[in-house]
N, C-alpha and C positions, 0 to 999 in steps of 0.2 A: 287335574292328576293331582292328586294326594300320596305323598309317599309316606308310610306308619313304620315305624320302629315299633316292636315290642322289647322290652327289657323282662328276663323273670328275674327280679330283686332276692328270692329263695334263696339260692346259693349265697348272695351277697349278705342277705339275714342270717343267714346259718354261719358265715363267717365270723363275723359280725358277735354274733349271738357264743360262739365257742370262744374267740377272742378274750370277751368280757368275762366269761366263767374262769377261762386258764389266770386270770389277771390276779382273781379272786382267791385261785390256787397258789399262785406264786410262793408269797411269804413261807406256806407248809413247806412248800420244796427243797427251798432254798436254805430252810432251817436243818432240814434233813441232810441233803448236803454238808454244809457247815459243820453237824454233830457227827458226821461220818468222819470226814476227812481233818475233824480235832482232835479224835479218839487215834487216827493215825501219828500226827503232830505229840500227841501225849506218849505213844510208844517212842518215838522216835527221843522224845525229849530225857524218857528214862533211860532208854540206851545210851544217849549223851552224857546225863547226869555222872560227875565225878562220883564214885563210890568208896568208901571208907566203911562204914560199917550197914551201908544201905538208905538209913533212916532218909537222907534226902532221896533218892530215886522213888521208895515207896510212898512218899508224900506227895507227888504230884501226881495232880488229878486236874479234873475241867469243873467249872463253877458255870451256872446261868447268871448272866448278868445283862435282867433286866427281861423283854419278851425275844430279843430277834440277838441277843449276844452271849457266845460263850469264851471263857477265860482259861487260857491254861495256865495255873497258879502250884507255884511251888515256893510255900512260906514256913521253912522249916526254921525254928529257933532252936539253938545251939543250947549245951550244957550249963553256958553260961548266959544264958538272954538273950545275945544276940540274934541277929539276924542271917542266919547260916546261908540261908538260901540265897539272898540278895546277894551275896559277899560272892560265894561260888557264878552266881550268872555274870555277874561283872567281871569276874576273874576267865571264865570259861564257857559264855554266853551259850549253854546247852539249851534253854529254850528257844530262844531270838534261832539260833541254827534250826529247831527240832521246826518253829515255824515256817522258816526259809524255806525248807527240803520240802516240805509238804505244799507251800502256796503253789507250785504247777500243776500239782492235781487239782486242786482246789480250785485253781479258776479254769480248767478242762473239764471238769465237773459241773461248774456255775454254768459255762457256756453251754454245755450238753443240755441239760435241764434247760433252760429257757428256750433253745432252740426245738427240744420236744416238745415245748409247751403249744408253742407256736406253729407245730406242724397243721397240715389243714389236710 
């Protein structure tokens, strides 16, 4: 008497294929999430920045740093050539506060994106 067990590997193959395809897509998806959430942090930083004439607030912006990195930048030089933004960041910490306030949303968005990519 022989016992024969047959396994249909097409479902496993399909799962592996989809997983590999999603791994290839992941950097693009994560970059989009990061970009969206850094826009939110930019808005927070502009709200939190101390305002006299608005030069500091209006100069806060995002810059791409390499292929997968976005920086929230505030690099204003005052009328005397001093790094005005650094002084205010040290005193008020408006950029750090903006990033800290956005971080829970970024983490939730990244988790959601990864989970969505690996749904079968």
